[in-house]
TIGULUM-384696 format. One record per atom (N, C-alpha, C): x, y, z; residue in three letters. Coordinates in steps of 0.02 Angstrom, whole numbers, plus 50000, padded with zeros to 5 digits. Layout:
# residues N
XYZALA...
This chain:
# residues 178
500424994250000MET500005000050000MET500455006250000MET500225011349965SER500615017549963SER500175023449983SER500505028750003LEU500155034950017LEU500085038649950LEU499505040549933SER499415044349871SER498815048949878SER498215046049876ALA497615050149876ALA497565054449939ALA497755051649996LEU497705055550057LEU498215061150058LEU498765060350023LEU499255065850018LEU498955071849982LEU498505070649936ARG498195076149899ARG497835080849947ARG497555077949999GLU497185081950047GLU497655085750093GLU498295084250090TYR498765087150137TYR499275091450101TYR499065094850049GLN499505099150009GLN499885104350051GLN499595107350104PRO499985112250143PRO500635109350170PRO500645102850184ALA501255099850211ALA501835100350161ALA501675100050097LEU502205100350047LEU502545107150047LEU502175112350064LYS502455119050066LYS502925119950126LYS502825116050178THR503245116650237THR503815111650235THR503875107750182GLY504425103150176GLY504265096050197GLY503665094850223LEU503475088050241LEU503255084350179LEU503525078450168ALA503335074650110ALA502795069550126ALA502725067850190VAL502265062650209VAL501835065150266VAL501195064650257ASP500715066650309ASP500675061150361ASP500905062250421PRO500885056950472PRO500175054850490PRO499695059350484VAL499005057650499VAL498745052650448VAL498895053850384SER498685049150331SER499015042350340SER499655042350355ALA500015036050365ALA499705032250424ALA499555035750478ALA499255032450536ALA498565029750520ALA498175033550482TYR497505031350463TYR497535025050420TYR497975025150369LEU498025019350325LEU498285013250363LEU498735014250409THR498995008750449THR498435005750491THR498035010050523LYS497485007650564LYS496955004150522LYS496785007150465ALA496255004350423ALA496444997750390ALA497074997050372SER497284991050335SER497654985950378SER497894988350436GLY498304983950478GLY499024983550456GLY499214987850408LYS499894987650382LYS500114994750366LYS500734996350384ARG501015002950370ARG501135003550295ARG500995009350265PRO501145010450194PRO501895009650182PRO502075006650126VAL502775005450109VAL503005009350048VAL502545013150018GLY502715017049959GLY502355023549959GLY502555027849913VAL502255034449909VAL502215036649836VAL501705040549821ARG501655044049756ARG501495051249772ARG501935055649749ALA501825062849762ALA501225065249723ALA500815069549753PRO500235072249718PRO500445075449652PRO500115073449599SER500255075949531SER500995075149513SER501315070149541SER502025068749528SER502465074549547SER502245078749593GLY502615084749612GLY503125083549666GLY503755084149647PHE504305083549694PHE504595090349708PHE504715091849771GLY505085097849790GLY505825095949799GLY506245100749814PRO506965099449822PRO507135094349877PRO506735094049929GLN506875089449985GLN506435083249985GLN505985082649938THR505495077249941THR505815070449943THR506305069149900PHE506585062349898PHE506945060649964PHE507325065349990ASP507675063950053ASP507175062350109ASP506605065750109LEU506095064550159LEU505765057650149LEU505675055750087ILE505405049050072ILE505885043650097ILE506525044650083ARG507025039750105ARG507065039450181ARG507075045250213LYS507115045450286LYS506495042450319LYS505925042750286ALA505305039850312ALA505315032250306ALA505815029450271GLY505885022250267GLY505455018850215GLY505245022450164PHE504835019450112PHE505245014850067PHE504955009450047LEU505265004650002LEU505275007349931LEU504735010749911TYR504695013149842TYR504355019849837TYR504485023049781ASP504135029049759ASP503845027549691ASP503285030649675SER502985029749610SER502725036449585SER503185041249580SER503005048049561SER503335050249496SER503905047549481LEU504305050049426LEU504075047149359LEU504195050949306LEU503915049249240LEU504455047949188LEU505075047249208ALA505625047449159ALA505855040649133ALA505535035149150ALA505775028649128ALA505185023949115ALA505345018449082ASP504835013449068ASP504925007049109ASP505425007049152GLU505535001049193GLU505755003249263GLU505654998949311PRO505835000649380PRO506595000949389PRO506815004849439TYR507525005449452TYR507625008049523TYR508225007049549GLU508385009849614GLU508605017049603GLU508335021649643ILE508515028649637ILE509215029749665ILE509615033249627VAL510295035049648VAL510255042449668VAL510495043849728SER510485050649755SER511195052649775SER511415058349748ASN512095060649761ASN512615055249744ASN512485051649690GLY512955046549667GLY512945039949705GLY512485039249752GLN512455033249794GLN511775029849787GLN511775023049786PRO511135019549787PRO510745021549850PRO510095022549842SER509695025149897SER509325019749936SER509235013849905GLY508815008749935GLY508075009649920GLY507895015149887VAL507205016449868VAL507115014649795VAL506615010649781ILE506475008449712ILE505965013249681ILE506105015449620GLU505625019549583GLU505215014949537GLU504565015449544LEU504095011949500LEU503765017449459LEU504065019049401PRO503835024949364PRO503145024149333PRO502795029549333ILE502125029749303ILE502175033549237ILE501625033549201SER501595036949137SER500925040549132SER500945046549106GLU500325050249095GLU499885046649044GLU500185042948999VAL499805039348948VAL499355034048979VAL499585031249036ASP499215025949070ASP498815028549130ASP498595034649126ASN498245037949181ASN497555040149156ASN497035037649187ASP496355039249165ASP496185046649168ASP496515050249214TYR496365057349223TYR496525061449160TYR497035059349124VAL497225062849063VAL496655062849012VAL496295057249008TYR495775056448957TYR495085058648981TYR494955057749045TYR494275058949070TYR494235064449122TYR494785066549150GLY494785071349204GLY494565078249183GLY494495082649231GLU494215089349217GLU494645093349169GLU495295091949164THR495725095649118THR495715092849048THR495405086949038ALA495385083948972ALA494905087548925ALA494405090848952ASN493915094548913ASN493605090348858ASN493505083948872GLY493185079648823GLY493615077948763GLY494275078748770SER494715077648712SER494715070548688SER494595065748732LEU494565058748712LEU494045055248755LEU493405056648744PRO492895053948788PRO492715046648776PRO492955043748723SER492745036948706SER493135031748746SER492795027948789PRO493125022548825PRO493455017448778PRO493165016348719ASP493465011748671ASP494155014248649ASP494215020748636ALA494855023548615ALA495365023048672ALA495155024248733VAL495615023748790VAL495835016548799VAL495365011848791PHE495555004748794PHE496105003148745PHE496045005548683GLU496555004148632GLU497235007048651GLU497235012848682ILE497865015848704ILE498175011548759ILE497785009848809TYR498035005648864TYR498274998848838TYR497914995948792LYS498104989448764LYS498764990048727LYS498854995148688ALA499484996148652ALA500064997248701ALA499945001048754GLU500465002148805GLU500644995548839GLU500134991648857PHE500274985148888PHE500654980648840PHE500434980248777ASP500764975848729ASP501514977348722ASP501684983748720LEU502394985448715LEU502764983948780LEU502464985248837ALA502784983448900ALA502884975848904ALA502394972148882PHE502434964748881PHE502994962448834PHE503024965448776GLN503554963848727GLN504244965348756GLN504304970848792GLU504934972948821GLU505074969448888GLU504584965548912ARG504634961948975ARG504764966649034ARG504364971949037THR504424976749091THR503744978149122THR503704983349161ILE503134984849202ILE502604988949165ILE501984987649182PHE501414991549157PHE501014993749218PHE501025000149233ILE500655002849291ILE500095007149264ILE499485005049278LEU498895008749257LEU498645012849316LEU498595019349308THR498365023749361THR497635025249351THR497225023249398GLN496505024149394GLN496255027749456GLN495795032349446HIS495485036049500HIS494745033949503HIS494495031949560PRO493805029449563PRO493285034349538PRO493395040749549HIS492905045749528HIS492985047749455HIS493505045249422VAL493625046849352VAL493505040649308VAL493895035449318GLY493835029349278GLY493305024649304GLY493005026249361GLY492525021749392GLY491815022349366GLY491715025949313ARG491045026549284ARG490875020149244ARG490245018949233ARG490015012649204ARG490365010749139ARG490345015249090SER490635013549025SER491385012649029SER491695016049074ARG492425015549082ARG492625009149118ARG492225007049166ILE492355000849202ILE492294994849155ILE491824995149110VAL491744989649061VAL492394988849021VAL492674994449000GLN493294994148961GLN493894992049004GLN493894994149067LEU494424991949112LEU494384984349122LEU493784981749131ASP493694974549137ASP493934970949073ASP493774973849017ARG493994971048952ARG494764970948949ARG495084976248973LEU495814976648972LEU496114971349018LEU495834970649078ILE496094965649125ILE496014958649096ILE495444957249066THR495334950749033THR495854949648979THR495994954748939TYR496494954148886TYR497184952648916TYR497374956448967ILE498024955448998ILE498084948449028ILE497554946149060LYS497554939449090LYS497604933949037LYS497424935448975SER497464930448922SER498184929048900SER498644933348919LYS499344932448901LYS499684927748951LYS500144923848926ARG500524919448970ARG501084923549003ARG501284921349061ASP501854924349096ASP501744931649115ASP501134933349132VAL500994940049158VAL500934939349234VAL501254943949268TRP501244943949341TRP500834949949365TRP500264948749397PHE499884953949430PHE500154954349501PHE500414960049520ALA500714960749586ALA500594967649614ALA500634968049680THR500594974549712THR501254978249697THR501234984749705MET501844988649695MET502374986649746MET502154984849806GLU502624982549856GLU502994976249832GLU502634971449805ARG502944965249781ARG503424966649724ARG503234971149679VAL503674972949623VAL504304976149649VAL504244980849696ALA504824984249723ALA505284979249760ALA504994974549796GLN505394969449830GLN505774965249779GLN505434963349724TYR505744959449672TYR506334963249640TYR506224969549625VAL506754973649595VAL507344974149643VAL507204975149705LYS507734975849756LYS508124969349763LYS507784963649762GLN508104957149770GLN508514955149710GLN508244956649650THR508574954349589THR509024959549558THR508944965749578GLY509334971049548GLY509124972649478GLY508514970449459SER508284971849390SER507644975849391SER
C-alpha cells in the first residue's frame, strides 16, 4: 500500500517541507493493519527535499517520477538510495483522458482501451512493468469500468503476466537488481 490520495488532501505539508502526512500514514495503517511502504507525490510533484524525506521515512518505493519505462533503484548524490522507483506514465492515467482538464478531448472508452492495450503490449514485449493509474471518481464510471474489465481480461489472456502489488514489484527489483 502507498500513500497517494490522502496526500492530495495534505498539500499544505508540501509547502512546509513535509513529504509525508503522518495523519494519513497512521489512518492507512489503522484501516489496513499495515504501514504504507510506498509513496506517490500528488501530481508527481517533487520539491527539492521530497526524495530525502521519502528515504528518511523508510519507504521501500516511490511511484511519482515519469522518466523511465522500467523500475530502478534511485541514485541520490551518486549513491544507491535503497528506494525503488516504479515509474508511472501520463499515457496510462485515466485522468488525462477523462479528468476535468481533458475537456472531452478523448471521451470514448473504446479509444482509451486501445491506448492502454497498446501500452501494455509494448511493456509485455519489452518484459517490463505496466502501471495503470485509475481514480475511482474518474475511471470508475460505468462505460469506463466495462473497458477496464475488458483490458484486465485481455492482459490475463497472456502467458507469463504477473499481477502484483507495487510492494511486491519493488521487493522483486530490490532482490534481483533488475
